[in-house]
TORSE-7139 format. One line per field, with one value per atom (N, C-alpha, C): residue number from 1; x, y, z. Coordinates in steps of 0.02 Angstrom, whole numbers, always signed. Each point is the difference from the previous one (the first is absolute). Layout:
n = c(NUM, ...) $
px = c(X, ...) $
py = c(Y, ...) $
pz = c(Z, ...) $
This chain:
n = c(1, 1, 1, 2, 2, 2, 3, 3, 3, 4, 4, 4, 5, 5, 5, 6, 6, 6, 7, 7, 7, 8, 8, 8, 9, 9, 9, 10, 10, 10, 11, 11, 11, 12, 12, 12, 13, 13, 13, 14, 14, 14, 15, 15, 15, 16, 16, 16, 17, 17, 17, 18, 18, 18, 19, 19, 19, 20, 20, 20, 21, 21, 21, 22, 22, 22, 23, 23, 23, 24, 24, 24, 25, 25, 25, 26, 26, 26, 27, 27, 27, 28, 28, 28, 29, 29, 29, 30, 30, 30, 31, 31, 31, 32, 32, 32, 33, 33, 33, 34, 34, 34, 35, 35, 35, 36, 36, 36, 37, 37, 37, 38, 38, 38, 39, 39, 39, 40, 40, 40, 41, 41, 41, 42, 42, 42, 43, 43, 43, 44, 44, 44, 45, 45, 45, 46, 46, 46, 47, 47, 47, 48, 48, 48, 49, 49, 49, 50, 50, 50, 51, 51, 51, 52, 52, 52, 53, 53, 53, 54, 54, 54, 55, 55, 55, 56, 56, 56, 57, 57, 57, 58, 58, 58, 59, 59, 59, 60, 60, 60, 61, 61, 61, 62, 62, 62, 63, 63, 63, 64, 64, 64, 65, 65, 65, 66, 66, 66, 67, 67, 67, 68, 68, 68, 69, 69, 69, 70, 70, 70, 71, 71, 71, 72, 72, 72, 73, 73, 73, 74, 74, 74, 75, 75, 75, 76, 76, 76, 77, 77, 77, 78, 78, 78, 79, 79, 79, 80, 80, 80, 81, 81, 81, 82, 82, 82, 83, 83, 83, 84, 84, 84, 85, 85, 85, 86, 86, 86, 87, 87, 87, 88, 88, 88, 89, 89, 89, 90, 90, 90, 91, 91, 91, 92, 92, 92, 93, 93, 93, 94, 94, 94, 95, 95, 95, 96, 96, 96, 97, 97, 97, 98, 98, 98, 99, 99, 99, 100, 100, 100, 101, 101, 101, 102, 102, 102, 103, 103, 103, 104, 104, 104, 105, 105, 105, 106, 106, 106, 107, 107, 107, 108, 108, 108, 109, 109, 109, 110, 110, 110, 111, 111, 111, 112, 112, 112, 113, 113, 113, 114, 114, 114, 115, 115, 115, 116, 116, 116, 117, 117, 117, 118, 118, 118, 119, 119, 119, 120, 120, 120, 121, 121, 121, 122, 122, 122, 123, 123, 123, 124, 124, 124, 125, 125, 125, 126, 126, 126, 127, 127, 127, 128, 128, 128, 129, 129, 129, 130, 130, 130, 131, 131, 131, 132, 132, 132, 133, 133, 133, 134, 134, 134) $
px = c(-525, -2, +69, +3, +63, +18, +64, +23, +43, +1, +41, +71, +49, +68, +32, -28, +29, -29, -52, -30, +15, +27, +15, -43, -25, -38, +49, -19, +44, +8, +56, +12, -49, -24, -47, +15, -3, +10, -68, -4, -59, +21, -34, +14, -51, +23, -43, +23, -26, +23, -61, -1, -57, -4, +57, +3, -5, -55, -13, +52, +26, +51, +66, +19, +61, -7, -58, -14, +7, -24, +5, +73, +41, +71, +34, -16, +29, -21, -65, -27, +35, +11, +34, +72, +35, +69, +1, -45, -3, -16, -45, -18, +62, +42, +62, +48, -8, +42, -30, -58, -33, -41, -20, -39, -67, -54, -66, -13, -54, -16, -75, -20, -70, +1, -48, -3, -54, +12, -49, +9, -56, +3, -39, -19, -35, +17, -10, +15, -39, -66, -35, +27, +20, +29, +67, +39, +66, -10, -45, -13, -25, -44, -27, +56, +44, +54, +48, +17, +45, -34, -64, -37, -5, -3, -5, +66, +55, +67, +51, +38, +53, +49, +9, +45, +73, +39, +73, +33, -36, +27, -59, +10, -50, +36, -31, +27, -51, +23, -46, +20, -47, +6, -16, +50, -9, -45, -17, -42, -71, -18, -67, -50, -53, -48, -51, -9, -54, +21, +64, +26, +52, +3, +54, +60, +42, +55, +49, +17, +46, -28, -64, -33, -5, -10, -3, +66, +55, +66, +10, -16, +8, -44, -62, -47, +25, +24, +24, +62, +44, +63, -11, -56, -12, -43, -34, -42, +43, -12, +40, -5, -59, -10, +37, +11, +29, +68, +24, +63, +58, +4, +57, -8, -58, -11, +38, +44, +37, -47, +14, -39, +47, -19, +35, -48, +23, -40, +33, -41, +28, -42, +33, -32, +47, -24, +41, +59, +54, +61, -9, -51, -13, -44, -24, -43, +42, +47, +49, -33, -50, -34, -33, -32, -33, +52, +54, +53, +32, +15, +29, -49, -64, -51, -7, +4, -5, +60, +57, +60, -7, -22, -10, -54, -50, -55, +21, +58, +25, +3, -14, +6, +70, +5, +65, +41, -34, +33, -42, +32, -34, +36, -36, +31, -44, +28, -38, -36, -47, -35, +49, +50, +49, +40, +17, +39, -41, -63, -40, -14, -9, -11, +61, +58, +62, +28, -15, +35, -43, -63, -41, +30, +26, +31, +57, +42, +54, -25, -52, -29, -29, -37, -30, +54, +52, +56, +35, +7, +34, -39, -64, -43, +0, +36, +5, -61, -39, -61, +10, +56, +17, +76, +23, +72, +26, +60, +32, -38, -5, -36, +33, -41, +25, +33) $
py = c(+330, -66, -15, -13, -15, -73, -12, -69, -18, -61, -25, -9, +36, -4, -69, -43, -67, -48, +21, -43, +29, -41, +24, -37, +37, -32, -28, -54, -26, +51, -4, +46, -15, +54, -7, +51, -22, +45, +16, +60, +20, -2, -41, -7, +40, +50, +39, -19, -56, -32, -20, +21, -14, -72, -29, -67, -52, -36, -48, -56, -20, -53, +25, +61, +29, +13, +22, +11, -65, -54, -65, -22, +13, -17, +40, +65, +42, -25, -16, -24, -65, -46, -63, +12, +45, +15, +32, +48, +33, -51, -47, -51, -40, -17, -36, +42, +66, +45, +16, -30, +12, +63, +25, +61, -17, +17, -9, +54, -7, +50, +6, +62, +15, +41, -12, +36, +53, +55, +53, +28, +11, +23, +65, +34, +64, +42, +65, +44, -19, -14, -21, -65, -48, -62, +13, +45, +18, +31, +48, +34, -50, -45, -50, -46, -21, -45, +35, +62, +37, +13, +14, +10, -62, -58, -63, -19, +10, -14, +39, +41, +37, -50, +1, -49, +12, -52, +4, +20, -9, +11, +12, +44, +10, -13, -42, -14, +26, +45, +35, -14, -25, -8, +68, +31, +67, +2, -59, -2, -22, -6, -20, +51, -24, +45, +30, -31, +21, +50, +18, +46, +44, +63, +44, -17, -45, -27, +53, +47, +53, +43, +17, +39, -40, -65, -43, +2, -8, +1, +67, +54, +67, +8, -23, +5, -39, -61, -41, +30, +28, +29, +68, +32, +65, -5, -57, -9, -23, +31, -17, -74, -29, -69, -50, +16, -48, +21, +57, +28, -49, -36, -44, -69, -15, -66, -3, -49, -6, -15, +33, -11, -25, -57, -26, +11, +37, +14, -34, -27, -34, +12, -6, +5, -31, -7, -26, +47, -28, +39, +57, -2, +54, +55, -10, +49, +50, +31, +44, +58, +31, +56, -22, -57, -25, -18, -32, -18, +63, +49, +62, +37, +1, +33, -31, -66, -34, +17, +4, +19, +71, +45, +69, +7, -44, +2, -27, -34, -23, -75, -39, -73, -17, -47, -20, -40, -43, -41, +2, +14, +1, -48, -51, -53, -18, -38, -25, -64, -20, -63, -58, -2, -54, +0, +59, +4, -23, +19, -21, -75, -26, -72, -40, +23, -37, +9, +56, +13, +30, -19, +26, -15, -60, -12, +49, +14, +47, +71, +20, +66, +7, -49, +1, +2, -40, -1, +68, +33, +65, +53, -12, +46, -17, -53, -20, -38, -28, -36, -74, -26, -71, -5, -60, -12, +0, -19, -2, -49, +14, -45, -68, -51, -68, -13) $
pz = c(+987, +31, +30, +63, +33, -11, -7, -8, +59, +17, +55, -26, +29, -27, +7, +43, +7, -51, -36, -50, -69, -43, -67, -50, -49, -53, -51, -34, -52, -56, -34, -55, -56, -30, -55, -54, -62, -57, -30, -27, -38, -73, -40, -71, -40, -35, -45, -71, -22, -62, -41, -63, -43, -26, -16, -28, +55, +2, +54, +2, -58, -1, +28, -18, +26, +75, +20, +71, +40, -29, +32, +8, -51, +4, +55, +4, +53, +68, +7, +63, +22, -46, +16, +24, -34, +20, +69, +11, +66, +55, -15, +49, +21, -48, +16, +41, -3, +40, +68, +14, +64, +2, -58, -4, -33, +34, -28, -52, -37, -51, -8, -12, -17, -63, -44, -63, +2, -35, -8, -70, -34, -69, -12, +54, -7, +61, -5, +56, +63, -4, +61, +30, -42, +26, +33, -29, +29, +68, +5, +64, +52, -20, +47, +24, -44, +19, +48, -14, +44, +67, -1, +62, +43, -31, +36, +33, -36, +27, -41, +34, -35, -29, -66, -30, +17, -4, +9, -64, -56, -67, -47, -48, -54, -66, -41, -66, -51, -43, -46, -73, -38, -72, -31, -29, -28, -61, -27, -60, +17, +63, +19, -27, -31, -33, +48, +58, +44, +54, +2, +51, -34, +20, -22, +44, -25, +41, +23, -43, +19, +56, -6, +52, +65, -5, +60, +37, -36, +31, +36, -34, +29, +62, -4, +56, +61, -12, +55, +32, -41, +26, +33, -14, +31, +63, +10, +59, +59, +57, +59, +18, -4, +20, -44, -63, -47, -27, +20, -27, +6, +56, +12, -31, -27, -30, -67, -8, -63, -59, -56, -61, -54, -30, -58, -59, -49, -59, -60, -45, -58, -62, -57, -65, -52, -60, -54, -14, -26, -10, -50, -42, -47, +30, +60, +35, +39, -34, +32, +37, -29, +33, +65, -1, +62, +53, -21, +47, +31, -42, +25, +45, -19, +40, +69, +4, +65, +44, -30, +36, +27, -41, +21, +52, -2, +49, +68, +2, +65, +10, -53, +8, +23, +47, +28, -49, -39, -50, -63, -56, -65, -45, -24, -40, -59, -45, -57, +19, -42, +12, +7, -43, +2, +64, +25, +62, +60, +3, +58, -3, -61, -8, +20, -21, +12, +70, +33, +62, +55, +5, +55, +69, +12, +66, +15, -49, +11, +11, -36, +8, +71, +21, +67, +54, -10, +48, +3, -58, -2, +39, +9, +38, +75, +18, +71, +25, -45, +21, +10, -25, +10, +7, +12, +1, -71, -8, -66, -44, -66, -44, -5, -9, -4, -67) $
């Protein structure tokens, strides 16, 4: 599908997050940063969301039970269409193997739950998706 280079779609994040309350908090923060968000909690939903609009950012909960999060990060980073899309992966600070695995799979930013909660604006800004955090 060809796109008109003079028309830009608004930035949108794909949230692959199991906890609906945490997902809602991320969505609200992204909204304040001028980034829309769509949630997906299964591989078919993820593929449909990416097919509908290539996201500007993917945020992956490494502890989501419905998706192999490490494999998802690796798949997105190895596919030509999604390779350049920044991925932020997060898990609890005791989930060292999952955090290390996401880093090895190619996630651009790997943080703990506390870090993403406390500094999502800074993380997004560090990826060049917004201006400096407020």
